[in-house]
N, C-alpha and C positions, 0 to 999 in steps of 0.2 A: 504493500500500499504506499503510504507517504514515505518518502526517502528523506531522512534527517541527516544532516551533515555532523554527525556525532560518532565518535570512535566507539566501537563495541568494547565492552569490558573484557579483559582477559580472564580466562577461567580461574586463575589463581585468586582474583579478587571475588569472584562469585562464590568461592568456597571459604571466604574469610570468616573469622569469628565475630561475634556480636560486638558492636561499638556504638554507644549512643551519643558520641561526641557530635556536636552540631555539624561540623565540616566533614564528616566521614560517612561512608556507607554503612548502614546496618547490616546484620548478618544475612547471608543467603544460605538458607539450610536446606539439606536434603531430607531431613527428618520432619516431615510435615504432619501437622495435627489435623489434617482433613483428607478426605477421599476425593480424587478428581475423576468425574465421569465425563466422557466426551459424548455431547448430546447431538451435535450436528456439525456439518462442514459447510463453510461458505467461501466466497472468493476472497474478497478484501473487505471484511466488515469494518464498520467505524464506531457505531453506537447502537444501543438498544434500549427499549423501555417496555414494561410490562402493561398489558391491557387489564382491565378489571376481572376478565374471565380467565386470566393465567396465560393467554397467548402473548406473543411478543411482536413488536415492530423492530426490525433490524435494518439499519441502513448499510448500503454497500457503496464503496468509493466511487464506482463508475456512475452512480446516479439512481439507483433503485432502492426502494423500500420493500422489504419482504415481510409478509404476515407469516409468522412462524408458530406452529403449535408444538411445544415441547412434549406433549403427551403422545402424539402419534407421528410426529416429524413432518407433517404437511408444511409445504412452503408455497405461498400464494403471492405472486408479484402484486404490488399496489400500483395501479395506473394513476395517471394525472400529474406525474412529476415534471417539474421544469427542467430545461437543459442545464447539465452540470458540466463545468470545465474541470476535469479530473486530472489535468497534467500535473506532474510533479506531486506536491503535497495537497493539491486540490482534491476535493471529494464532496459527496453528499455526506454531511457531518452529523451533527447531533439530531436527536428526535426525542421529544418529550410530549406528555399529554398535557392538555390545557387544565388549569384548576377546576374548570367546570365541565370536564370531558363527559362525566356521566349524563349530563343533560344535553350538551351541545356537540359531543363527538369531535371537538376541535383538537388538531394536532399542530404542534410547532416544530419546525425543523430548519436547519441551517445548511448552506451550500455555497460552493465557490462558483463564480460565473465570470463571463467576459462582458464588460460594459464600457461605458464612456471613460476613457483615460487608461484602460488596462483591464485588470482583474481585481475582484474583491470578494468579501464574504456578505451573504445576504441572509436575512431572517424571514421566514415565510410561514404561513399557516394554510390549513385546508381542513375540510370536514370529512372524517373517516366514514366510509360507507361500504357495506358488504351486501351484494345483491343475493337474491334467493338461489341463484345458480352458483354461489360461492365466490364469484369474482369480486375484487375490491378495488377501490379508488379513493383518492382524496379529491373531493369535489371543491370547486371554488378556490383553488389555490392562489394565494395572493402574496407577493412580496410586501412586507410591512416595514422593513428597515433595510438600508444598505450602508455598508461602511463608508466613511468619508476620509480618505479619498480611495479611488481605484487607482492602482499602479501596475507597472510591468512586473513579471516574475511569478513564480508558482509556489512560494513559500510562506509559511507562518500566518495562515488564515485564522487559526484558533476556532471560533465559532461555537463555544459552549454556552449552554442555556441553563439557568436555574431560576425557580420562582421564590419569591421572598416568602417567609413563613406565614404572613397574613394573606398570601396569594393575590396581592393587589399589584405586584410589580414583577417585571421580568429583568433578570440580570444577564447580560450577553457579553461575551469576550471577543475583542478584536485584536488579533496579533499585529505586530509592527511591520510584517511583510518583508522582513530582512532589510529594511531600509533605515534602521537605527533611529535617526532623528524625529520621525513622526511620533515616537513614544513620548516625547517631551513637548510636541507641538500642541498648543491649547486648541487650535481650530480642527484638529484631526481626531477621528475616532480611533486610529490605529495605535496599538500599544496600550489599550485601555480596558477597564471594566465599565460597562455602561449600565445604567438603570433606566428602563423604559416602562411606559404604561403597557398593558396587555394588547393595545392596538398598535404598538411599535413606535408611538410618539415619545419624545423625551419626557420623563417624569418631572413634574413640578417640584421644586425644592432641591434639586441636585446641587451638591455643595460648591461647585466651581463656576456654575453659569454666570453668576454675578461678576466673576473675575475675567470674563471674556472667553471662557472655554466653550467648546461645543456643548449645547445644553444637556446632552445625554450622558456626559462623563461623570463617573462616580469615583474612579481612582486612575492613576496614570503612571507612566514610567515602567511598563511591563514589556515582555518580549513575545513569547509564544505560549498563550494561556490555554492549556488543554484540559483544564478541570477546575470546576468550581462547585462548592457544596455548602449548604447551611448545616450547622450542628444543632443539637437539641435546644440550645440557649439563643438561637438566632444569630450566631456569629458566622460570617462568610469566610470560608477558607478557599484559597486558589493555589494551584500549583502551575509552574511554568518551566519550560526548557530554558536553561540558561545558555550562554555561548559555550566557549570551550571550558567546560566545568561550570560550576555554580547553578545547577538546577535548584529550584526554590519552592518552598512551601510558605505562602504568605497568609496572614490574617488581614483581610481587606477591610479598611476603615474609610469612611467617606472623605474625600477631598485630599488624600495623602499621595505623595509621589514616592514610587517604589524604586526609583533610581535609574532604570536602564535608559540609554546606554552609558549614562555618567557614572554609575556605580553598579558593580557586580562583583560577586566573589569568584567569577570566572574571567577568561580573557578572550580577546578577539581570535579568530581562527588564523589570522596572519601573524599571530604572535605578539601583537601590540597589548599592552597591559591596560586593563580597566581598574580604576581605583576600587578597592574592596570597600564594602560597607563599614562604616565606623561611627561610633557615637558623635553627635554634633554636626554630621555632614549634611543635615537637612533632608535626608531621605529615610524612608521607613524600611528597616532591614528585614529579611526573611526570618521566619520563626525557625526554620530548618533550611539547610542547604547540603548539596551533595557534590563532592569532588573526590574521586571520579564520579561521573554522572550516573543516574539511573535512567535518563531519557523518559520522564514521566508522561504517561498516556492518561487514561481515565481516572476519575476521582470519585469516590463515594463515601458518605458518612454512614457508619454502620449503627443501626439502632435495633437490630433483630434479636430474637430469642433463641435461634438455633446455635449460635455461638455466644452464650452469655458472657464469656470472659473477654469478648471483643467489643462489647458495648462501648460507646463513646470513642471509637476509633475511626481514623480515616484509612482507606485502602486506596493504593495507587498502582496502576499497571506500569511496569517497566518495559520500555520498548528495547533499546540496545542492551539493557541489563537483563532482559528476559526474565523478569521477576514479578513477584507480587509483594509490595511493600506495605507494612502496617505501621501507622503512626498513632500513638496514644495521646489523647487530649486531656488536659486538666485545666478547665477554664480557658484562659487565653494563652496557655502554654502547650507546646507540643513536644513529645519525646520519640525518638526513633525506637521502635519496639522489635519488629520482626522483618525479615526479608527471605523469601523463599524463591529458590531457583525453579522456574516454570518450564525451562527448555524451549521457549518460544517467546517472540516479542508480544506483549500483552498490550492491546490497544484500548480496552475498555473494562471497567468493573462496575457491576450493578448488584444491588440487593434484591433478591427475589421475594415474593409474597410470604414464603415461609421462613424467611431469614437465611436461606442459602446464599452463597455468593456466586455470582455468574461472571465469567470472563470471556472476552472475545480476543482471540489471537489476531494479530495482524496478518496480512496477506503477502508480506515481503520478507526478503532476506532469510529464506528457509522456514519461516513460520507458515502454518497451514490454513489460517482463517477459520479455526474451529471454535465452536461454542462450548465452553466447559462449565460444569456445575460442581461447586465445592460443598461438601457435606461433612459433618463431623467423622473422624476416623473411627 
């Protein structure tokens, strides 16, 4: 699937012992406290969400949503999708159900497209419909938000979606498209976390609008934001791929500048240094960072009962590290807890209705694009 310019971790690092130091990788263990079941095989899946009846919507990089029934393995393509520019890191990206899905059957999704000025990430909605003959489609698909601006290149779209705990707002990530400076540009949405109304318009009261920023901006100074999730107390956590080193887990607070590309615990790929985060530099430092990198994919906050010992944890999929990473939360603090070698690039992590953990493998670099279900060993 998406090719990231990140160096794969050597096997010696994958087998290292546990280390909770902020700047180091936590353990990658072969002694797993869960059983891994292969449920299905896809091409290059990117994201998934569960319907109320236990079926799933799974996005494929090339531009297709699949309605998948994990009970019987049935796969049904969902018609009505817009044209996706899937070159490079482009894809049909995230998919989530609207807060009122039980009544309105509305689905939100993100995708990369070609438009005025180049390419960018778009946010769209449609109404899920399944006919009596079993065929499915999204009716009335409409783009409700486009990144500002569209640029050339095929990288760092981001495109993750999360609803606020009160279900009134939608948070949407825009990557900086490998252009560096837009992450600090107040007029651009690139390199930002955005807060939108459910119709895609900028939410009133966003913290930087009065300072001349794009009215949708909630926080800025980000790179490639591939996961956002709220915890039980309403805190918004975000993980992003750093440059050469310096992958980050951030606690997102309104109006703050997270530093990129002016501050990072990694370096540019051409060897140029980026000043590390340090107290008093005016930037919000990450709660955790990884160097060597884990190449973080999806992010989920765990609140289930199937693994009670893992409640109040974040789970991160590792791409180049081919791992599943657990982070333990304690209020606004985060501690590296576990890292398991999964033997494949993990693109997405989701919590199932019964509390099982579901993973999507990436479809690139030897990974098979499988859907995995984790249950207690």
